[in-house]
C-alpha positions as CSV (number, residue, x, y, z in Angstrom):
1,S,147.9,-80.2,29.2
2,Y,149.2,-77.4,27.0
3,R,149.0,-78.0,23.3
4,L,149.7,-75.9,20.2
5,E,149.0,-77.0,16.6
6,S,147.8,-75.7,13.3
7,Y,145.9,-77.1,10.3
8,P,146.5,-77.2,7.5
9,N,150.3,-77.1,7.6
10,P,151.8,-76.3,5.1
11,F,149.1,-73.7,4.4
12,N,148.1,-71.1,1.8
13,P,147.2,-68.4,2.8
14,V,145.0,-69.2,5.9
15,T,145.6,-71.7,8.7
16,V,143.7,-72.4,12.0
17,I,145.9,-72.4,15.1
18,R,144.5,-74.5,18.0
19,F,145.8,-74.2,21.5
20,S,144.8,-75.9,24.7
21,L,145.1,-74.6,28.3
22,P,144.8,-76.9,31.4
23,S,143.7,-73.9,33.5
24,S,142.3,-70.5,33.0
25,G,144.6,-67.5,32.9
26,M,146.5,-65.0,30.8
27,A,147.5,-66.3,27.3
28,Q,149.4,-64.7,24.4
29,L,149.5,-66.2,20.9
30,R,151.9,-64.5,18.5
31,V,153.3,-65.4,15.1
32,Y,156.9,-64.6,14.3
33,D,158.9,-64.6,11.1
34,T,162.4,-66.2,10.8
35,L,164.0,-63.0,11.9
36,G,162.0,-63.0,15.2
37,R,159.7,-60.2,14.2
38,V,156.1,-60.4,15.4
39,V,153.9,-60.5,12.3
40,A,150.6,-61.2,14.1
41,V,149.1,-61.2,17.6
42,L,146.2,-63.7,17.6
43,A,145.4,-63.9,21.3
44,D,146.2,-61.7,24.2
45,G,144.0,-61.8,27.3
46,V,142.4,-64.1,29.9
47,Y,141.2,-67.5,28.5
48,E,139.3,-70.2,30.2
49,A,140.7,-73.8,30.5
50,G,140.1,-75.8,27.4
51,V,140.6,-75.6,23.6
52,H,140.7,-72.3,21.7
53,E,141.2,-71.5,18.0
54,A,142.6,-68.5,16.1
55,V,142.7,-67.9,12.4
56,F,146.0,-66.8,10.9
57,D,145.6,-65.1,7.5
58,A,149.0,-64.7,5.9
59,S,147.8,-63.5,2.5
60,R,150.0,-60.3,2.8
61,L,153.1,-62.2,3.9
62,P,155.8,-63.9,1.8
63,S,156.2,-67.7,1.5
64,G,158.4,-69.2,4.2
65,M,158.6,-70.5,7.7
66,Y,156.7,-68.9,10.5
67,F,156.6,-69.7,14.2
68,T,153.6,-69.5,16.5
69,R,154.4,-69.0,20.2
70,L,152.0,-69.6,23.0
71,E,152.8,-68.1,26.4
72,A,150.4,-69.0,29.1
73,V,150.5,-69.4,32.9
74,G,154.3,-69.6,33.0
75,Q,154.5,-72.0,30.0
76,S,155.8,-71.4,26.5
77,L,155.3,-73.5,23.4
78,I,156.5,-72.9,19.9
79,H,155.0,-74.4,16.7
80,R,156.5,-74.2,13.2
81,M,154.3,-73.4,10.2
82,L,155.1,-73.3,6.5
83,L,153.4,-70.8,4.2
84,V,153.6,-71.9,0.6
85,K,152.2,-69.6,-2.1
């Protein structure tokens, strides 16, 4: 099944984002701010089925809420993260 999570959350300034794919295919993992702007692209390509991890370093970003969006094989998941500096 599709899964999307991060740890730690809240974080400062680095968090690990883990996503699971039930089948191989194209996947995009992006981080957005509250205004909907892309602040990071953490994955963009073909991934095998299974669990994958990406590191999000937000040391240059202000404190606040961020959203990770996974788009893969016709599915879309969104996960909230809180950056506390």
